[in-house]
C-alpha positions in Angstrom: 82.6 70.0 93.8 80.1 71.9 96.0 80.9 75.6 96.4 80.1 76.9 99.8 79.5 80.6 100.6 81.3 80.3 103.9 84.4 78.9 102.1 84.4 81.8 99.6 84.2 84.2 102.6 87.0 82.4 104.3 89.2 82.6 101.2 88.5 86.3 100.8 89.4 86.9 104.5 92.7 85.1 104.1 93.6 87.2 101.1 92.4 90.4 102.8 94.6 89.7 105.9 97.7 89.0 103.7 97.1 92.1 101.7 96.6 94.2 104.8 99.8 93.0 106.4 101.8 93.6 103.2 100.2 97.0 102.8 101.4 97.9 106.3 104.9 97.0 105.3 104.6 99.0 102.1 103.3 102.0 104.0 106.3 102.0 106.3 108.7 101.6 103.4 107.0 104.2 101.2 106.8 106.7 104.1 110.5 106.3 104.8 111.5 106.8 101.1 109.3 109.9 100.7 110.7 111.3 103.9 114.3 110.6 102.9 113.9 112.4 99.5 111.6 115.0 101.0 109.2 114.3 98.2 106.2 116.3 99.5 108.2 119.5 100.0 109.9 119.1 96.6 106.6 118.6 94.8 105.1 121.6 96.6 108.0 123.9 95.7 108.0 122.7 92.1 104.2 123.2 91.8 104.4 126.7 93.3 107.2 127.5 90.7 105.1 126.2 87.8 101.9 127.8 89.1 103.1 131.1 90.4 106.6 132.1 89.5 106.7 130.9 85.9 103.3 132.5 85.2 104.5 136.0 86.0 104.9 138.7 83.4 108.4 139.9 82.6 109.8 142.3 85.1 108.0 140.9 88.1 110.4 140.4 91.1 108.4 137.7 92.9 110.4 134.4 93.4 109.8 131.2 95.3 113.0 131.9 97.2 111.5 135.1 98.5 108.4 133.2 99.5 110.4 130.5 101.3 112.3 133.2 103.2 109.2 134.9 104.4 109.0 134.5 108.2 105.5 132.9 108.0 106.7 130.3 105.5 110.2 129.7 106.9 108.8 128.8 110.3 106.9 125.9 108.7 110.0 123.9 107.7 109.7 120.5 109.4 112.4 118.9 111.5 114.0 115.7 109.9 116.4 113.1 111.1 119.8 113.7 109.5 121.6 111.4 107.1 118.5 110.2 105.2 116.6 109.2 108.3 119.4 107.2 109.9 120.1 110.1 112.2 117.5 108.7 114.6 120.1 106.1 115.7 122.4 109.0 116.8 119.7 111.5 117.8 120.9 113.8 114.9 118.2 116.1 113.5 118.2 118.9 111.0 115.8 121.5 109.6 114.4 120.6 106.2 115.1 122.8 103.2 111.5 122.4 102.0 108.1 123.4 103.4 105.6 120.5 103.0 102.3 122.2 103.9 101.2 125.9 103.7 97.9 127.1 105.0 96.2 129.3 102.3 95.8 132.1 104.9 99.5 132.0 105.8 100.4 131.9 102.0 98.3 135.0 101.3 99.7 136.8 104.3 103.2 136.1 103.1 102.4 137.2 99.6 101.0 140.5 101.0 104.2 141.1 102.9 106.4 140.3 99.9 104.5 142.8 97.8 104.8 145.4 100.5 102.2 147.8 101.9 100.8 150.0 99.3 98.5 152.9 99.6 96.6 151.7 96.6 95.4 148.3 97.8 93.8 147.7 94.4 97.2 147.5 92.8 98.3 145.2 95.6 95.3 142.9 95.0 96.0 143.0 91.2 99.6 141.7 91.9 98.4 138.9 94.0 95.8 137.8 91.5 98.5 137.9 88.9 100.3 135.2 90.9 97.4 132.8 90.3 98.2 130.3 87.5 96.8 130.9 84.1 95.7 127.3 83.8 95.2 124.1 85.9 95.7 120.5 84.8 92.4 118.7 84.5 91.7 115.0 85.2 93.2 114.0 81.9 96.4 115.9 82.6 95.7 118.5 79.9 95.9 122.1 80.9 92.6 123.9 81.4 92.5 127.8 81.3 91.9 129.3 84.7 89.1 131.7 83.6 88.5 132.8 87.2 91.8 134.8 87.1 90.5 137.0 84.4 87.1 137.4 86.2 88.8 138.4 89.4 90.8 141.2 87.8 87.6 142.5 86.3 86.0 142.5 89.7 88.9 144.4 91.2 88.3 147.2 88.7 84.6 147.4 89.5 85.0 147.7 93.3 82.8 144.8 94.2 84.6 144.0 97.4 86.4 145.6 100.3 90.0 144.8 101.1 89.2 142.3 103.8 86.7 140.6 101.5 89.3 140.3 98.8 91.7 138.8 101.3 89.2 136.1 102.1 88.5 135.4 98.5 92.2 135.1 97.7 92.7 132.7 100.5 90.0 130.5 99.0 91.5 130.6 95.5 95.0 130.1 96.7 93.6 127.1 98.6 92.9 125.5 95.3 96.6 125.9 94.4 97.5 124.0 97.6 94.9 121.3 96.8 96.4 120.8 93.4 99.8 120.4 94.9 98.5 117.9 97.4 96.8 115.9 94.6 100.0 115.8 92.7 101.9 114.4 95.7 99.2 111.8 96.3 99.4 110.7 92.7 103.2 110.4 93.0 102.9 108.5 96.3 100.4 106.1 94.9 102.5 105.4 91.8 105.5 104.8 94.1 103.5 102.5 96.3 102.4 100.5 93.3 106.0 99.8 92.1 107.2 99.1 95.7 104.2 96.7 96.1 105.1 94.8 93.0 108.8 94.7 94.0 107.8 93.3 97.5 105.4 90.8 96.0 108.1 89.5 93.6 110.8 89.5 96.3 108.7 87.5 98.7 107.0 85.4 96.0 103.5 86.0 97.4 101.1 84.4 94.8 97.4 85.4 95.3 96.1 82.5 93.1 98.2 80.0 95.0 97.0 81.4 98.4 93.4 81.3 97.3 93.8 77.6 96.2 95.4 76.7 99.6 92.8 78.6 101.6 90.0 76.7 100.0 91.4 73.4 101.3 93.5 74.4 104.3 91.3 75.1 107.4 94.4 75.8 109.5 95.3 78.7 107.2 91.8 80.1 107.5 91.8 79.8 111.2 95.1 81.6 111.5 93.8 84.4 109.2 90.7 84.6 111.3 92.8 85.0 114.5 94.9 87.7 112.8 91.8 89.5 111.6 90.5 89.7 115.1 93.7 91.2 116.3 93.7 93.7 113.4 90.2 94.9 114.2 90.9 95.2 117.9 93.9 97.4 117.4 93.4 101.1 117.7 95.2 103.7 115.5 98.2 104.1 117.8 98.9 100.4 117.9 98.5 100.2 114.1 101.1 102.9 113.7 103.4 101.0 116.0 102.8 97.8 114.1 103.6 99.6 110.8 107.0 100.6 112.3 107.7 97.0 113.4 108.4 95.6 109.9 110.1 92.5 111.4 106.9 91.6 113.2 104.8 92.0 110.1 107.2 89.8 108.1 107.0 87.2 110.8 103.2 87.2 110.5 103.5 86.5 106.7 106.0 83.7 107.5 103.6 82.2 110.0 100.8 82.2 107.4 103.3 80.3 105.1 102.5 82.5 102.1 106.2 83.4 101.3 108.2 81.8 98.6 111.5 83.5 98.8 113.7 83.7 95.6 116.2 81.3 97.2 115.9 77.9 98.9 117.5 75.9 101.7 118.7 72.3 101.6 118.9 69.7 104.3 121.3 67.2 103.0 119.9 66.3 99.6 116.3 67.2 100.4 114.9 70.5 99.2 112.6 71.8 101.9 111.6 75.2 100.3 111.3 76.2 96.7 111.8 79.7 95.3 108.7 81.1 93.5 110.2 80.8 90.0 111.0 77.0 90.2 108.3 74.6 89.4 108.3 71.9 92.1 107.3 68.3 91.5 104.0 67.2 92.8 104.9 64.1 94.8 102.4 62.8 97.4 102.6 59.6 99.2 99.8 57.3 98.0 99.2 56.2 101.6 98.7 59.8 102.8 95.0 60.4 102.1 95.0 63.6 104.2 97.7 65.1 101.9 95.7 64.2 98.8 92.5 65.8 100.1 94.3 69.1 100.9 95.9 69.5 97.5 93.8 72.1 95.7 92.7 71.2 92.1 94.4 74.4 90.9 97.7 73.2 92.4 97.4 69.8 90.8 96.4 71.3 87.4 99.1 74.1 87.4 101.9 71.7 88.4 100.9 69.4 85.5 101.4 72.2 83.0 104.6 73.0 81.0 107.0 75.2 82.8 106.1 78.3 80.6 102.4 78.0 81.4 103.1 77.4 85.1 105.5 80.4 85.3 103.0 82.7 83.5 100.3 81.8 86.1 102.9 82.3 88.9 103.8 85.7 87.7 100.2 86.6 87.1 99.4 85.7 90.8 102.3 87.8 92.1 101.3 90.8 89.9 97.7 90.5 91.3 99.2 90.6 94.8 101.2 93.7 94.0 98.2 95.5 92.6 96.0 94.5 95.5 98.5 95.5 98.1 99.0 99.0 96.5 95.4 99.8 97.5 96.6 100.5 101.0 96.0 99.1 104.5 92.9 101.3 105.1 91.2 99.7 102.1 91.9 96.2 103.3 91.1 97.1 106.9 87.6 98.0 105.8 87.3 94.8 103.8 88.3 92.7 106.8 85.8 94.6 109.0 83.0 94.0 106.5 83.8 90.3 106.1 84.0 89.8 109.9 80.8 91.8 110.4 79.0 89.6 107.8 80.4 86.4 109.4 79.1 87.6 112.8 75.7 88.5 111.4 75.3 85.1 109.8 76.9 83.2 112.6 79.1 81.3 110.2 81.6 79.2 112.1 85.3 79.1 111.3 86.5 76.0 109.5 88.3 73.6 111.8 91.6 71.9 111.1 91.4 68.0 111.1 91.7 66.6 114.5 90.9 69.8 116.4 87.8 71.0 118.3 86.1 74.3 117.8 88.3 77.3 118.9 91.4 75.1 119.3 94.3 75.5 116.9 96.7 72.6 116.1 99.9 73.2 118.0 102.1 71.6 115.4 101.6 73.5 112.1 101.8 71.2 109.0 103.7 73.8 107.0 100.7 75.2 105.2 99.9 72.1 103.0 101.5 74.0 100.2 102.1 71.5 97.4 105.2 73.5 96.4 106.7 72.2 99.6 105.7 68.6 99.3 108.5 66.1 98.6 107.3 62.6 98.9 106.4 62.8 102.6 103.3 61.7 104.5 102.8 65.3 105.6 104.2 68.4 103.9 107.7 69.3 105.0 108.0 72.0 107.5 109.2 75.4 106.2 112.5 76.4 107.6 112.4 79.0 110.2 114.0 82.3 109.3 
């Protein structure tokens, strides 16, 4: 078998388009979940408690509640739809109990107000420095002593800076506290996106290995992916956000690419026309249908000839690969699509054509994706039932 570079690029484009579309779905779901549970605000408040309030000496009166009630901070509370986001259907909104973002300048200003105006500004600065955490988590998650805090206190005693200069320095250092909180939220969001991606991949039965095998032999699939890639690259940021909100349209795109193997199947009389991803279908191809034989990938032939345990393991592996890839995010796959299309344009590689079509012309009657999981003794693969 001759391996063509253009075929490799076409397979990569098909996978990138599928991953991009699924990533858009995941982004919409993840954003909704994070908004419903106000995760960003909760993480920021928890981080401020651990970094500031819990690190105070006994007898200090500063609390996170006082900080939240400061006018500068209280005005930052975002407006949310009521009833866990479903209030948008009834135009019901509410003011969130959590602040999601605090500018370091605003934070320092609020802290100065809480501590009160003092004639001895040195004591005031000392109190604010005392609010800095004694340690920060490093990349490994282990705490690292915040040596800068001790150095700052020594600098206060030695009169190195004026009051305004100290204010600017504190804004810089408290900015690091906000950065740490943002990094923690990002880590939580990425972890959540990974699990949601795996759940979506299993619920839809999207198998990366199977898709790659089909894309190698199915020019109609590569043409469809190429058309969707063009649409994706032509969309601006606003339209991408609108597309993310329209989950039904994104799902319809995946269905059109015939990469979904739902965990249930439909029957027409006695004939099964769609298999769930966890059922190993028989590989039955009409001997007179040479076109069907040619479009069956060697991987599909080999996998369907294996015992069920081996076949299921490969199936699960392909779905897990899908979940991991999708969790990288739509921006990542958008860049991949742009690079692939740019390379194709540079080399002038033509798109692969479906049998019986001319260049730039798509076959009007889709053959169901030539997915051997859908073949059942027919001259052409059975059509997938419309949802």
